[in-house]
C-alpha positions as CSV (number, residue, x, y, z in Angstrom):
1,M,-18.0,-6.6,19.9
2,K,-15.9,-4.1,17.6
3,L,-16.4,-1.6,20.1
4,I,-14.4,-3.2,23.0
5,P,-10.9,-3.3,21.2
6,I,-11.6,0.8,20.0
7,V,-12.0,1.4,23.9
8,L,-9.2,-0.6,24.7
9,L,-7.2,1.2,22.2
10,A,-8.2,4.3,23.6
11,L,-7.5,3.7,26.9
12,F,-3.9,2.7,26.0
13,M,-3.2,5.8,24.0
14,T,-4.4,8.1,26.9
15,A,-2.5,6.1,29.3
16,S,1.0,5.9,27.1
17,P,2.5,9.4,28.4
18,A,2.9,7.4,31.9
19,F,4.8,4.6,30.1
20,A,7.3,7.1,28.6
21,L,8.5,8.2,31.9
22,N,12.7,7.3,32.3
23,W,13.8,6.2,35.7
24,F,17.2,6.4,36.6
25,T,18.4,4.1,39.6
26,A,20.9,5.9,41.6
27,N,21.3,7.3,45.4
28,Q,22.9,10.3,43.8
29,T,22.1,12.1,40.3
30,T,23.5,15.6,39.2
31,V,20.7,17.5,37.4
32,G,20.7,20.8,35.4
33,W,18.7,23.2,33.3
34,D,18.8,26.3,31.2
35,A,19.5,29.7,32.7
36,V,16.2,32.0,33.1
37,T,16.8,35.7,32.4
38,V,15.3,38.8,34.1
39,T,15.3,42.6,33.3
40,S,16.7,43.4,37.1
41,G,18.1,41.4,39.9
42,T,19.7,38.1,40.0
43,V,18.3,34.5,39.6
44,E,18.4,32.0,41.9
45,Y,17.3,28.2,41.7
46,E,15.8,26.0,44.1
47,V,15.6,22.2,43.6
48,F,13.0,19.9,45.1
49,V,12.3,16.2,45.0
50,A,9.0,14.2,46.0
51,N,8.7,11.0,46.5
52,Q,6.0,9.6,43.9
53,I,5.4,6.8,46.5
54,T,4.6,8.6,49.6
55,D,3.6,11.9,48.1
56,P,2.5,11.2,44.6
57,G,0.5,14.8,44.3
58,K,3.8,16.3,45.2
59,A,1.8,18.3,48.1
60,A,4.8,18.4,50.3
61,P,8.0,18.5,48.2
62,I,11.5,18.7,50.1
63,S,13.8,21.5,49.1
64,V,17.3,20.0,48.7
65,W,19.3,23.2,47.2
66,R,19.2,26.6,46.6
67,G,21.8,28.9,44.4
68,P,22.5,30.7,41.2
69,E,24.3,27.6,39.4
70,L,22.5,26.0,36.6
71,Q,23.2,22.5,37.8
72,T,23.5,20.5,41.2
73,T,23.8,17.0,42.5
74,I,21.1,15.4,44.6
75,T,21.9,12.7,47.1
76,L,18.9,10.4,48.1
77,A,19.0,8.8,51.6
78,D,15.4,7.3,51.7
79,E,14.5,4.7,49.3
80,G,11.8,5.6,47.1
81,Q,10.9,7.0,43.3
82,Y,11.6,10.6,43.2
83,F,10.5,13.2,40.9
84,V,12.8,16.3,40.6
85,G,11.5,19.9,40.5
86,V,13.1,23.4,40.3
87,K,11.7,26.7,41.2
88,T,12.7,30.0,40.1
89,W,13.6,32.9,42.5
90,R,14.0,36.4,41.2
91,V,15.9,38.3,43.8
92,I,15.1,42.1,43.2
93,D,17.0,43.1,46.6
94,A,17.4,41.9,50.5
95,D,13.6,42.3,51.0
96,T,12.0,41.2,47.7
97,E,12.2,37.8,46.2
98,L,9.7,36.5,43.7
99,E,9.2,32.9,43.0
100,S,7.9,30.9,40.0
101,V,5.9,27.8,40.4
102,I,7.9,24.4,40.5
103,G,8.7,22.7,37.1
104,W,8.4,19.0,37.7
105,S,10.8,16.3,36.1
106,D,7.6,14.5,35.1
107,D,5.9,17.3,32.9
108,P,6.9,17.4,29.4
109,A,6.8,20.8,29.1
110,V,9.5,21.3,31.5
111,V,11.9,18.7,30.5
112,G,11.3,19.0,26.5
113,G,9.1,16.4,25.6
114,D,7.6,13.2,26.5
115,T,10.8,11.1,26.0
116,K,12.7,13.5,28.3
117,T,10.4,12.9,31.3
118,F,12.3,11.3,34.1
119,G,12.3,10.2,37.9
120,V,15.0,8.7,39.9
121,R,14.5,5.4,42.2
122,Y,16.6,4.8,45.1
123,Y,17.1,1.3,46.6
124,I,19.0,0.4,49.8
125,L,21.7,-1.9,48.9
126,P,21.5,-5.7,51.0
127,D,24.5,-6.1,53.3
128,V,27.2,-8.1,52.6
129,V,27.1,-11.6,53.9
130,S,29.0,-12.6,56.9
131,N,30.5,-15.9,58.3
132,L,31.3,-17.0,54.8
133,G,33.4,-20.1,54.6
134,P,33.4,-23.9,54.3
135,K,30.5,-25.7,55.9
């Protein structure tokens, strides 16, 4: 009988990183990151979102911005729970660009630790009532 509590404890310990995810509820949020340096060329960043509900494996992320700045504002139009990803581009010349893999907001190695993982939730607000008055 003592084996069951040990097994349950092990299950909770392995599942605990999923509970450390911080969800921010907003239709718009600004995200930023540290600069990446290269020996030649310039660096650009591409920001993606992946809806955790409809694309949990992040197989079809949606590009929402690309540029040289170290932050951008993301505006969500569709209800869902989103992870934010950033890809680095090394632009050598007009014909040569090299890209990194996407670093995601739910990856502790990308955000700086388990307690900093995050996602953005967006819920469509309900309509305002109409025909308000005494009945």
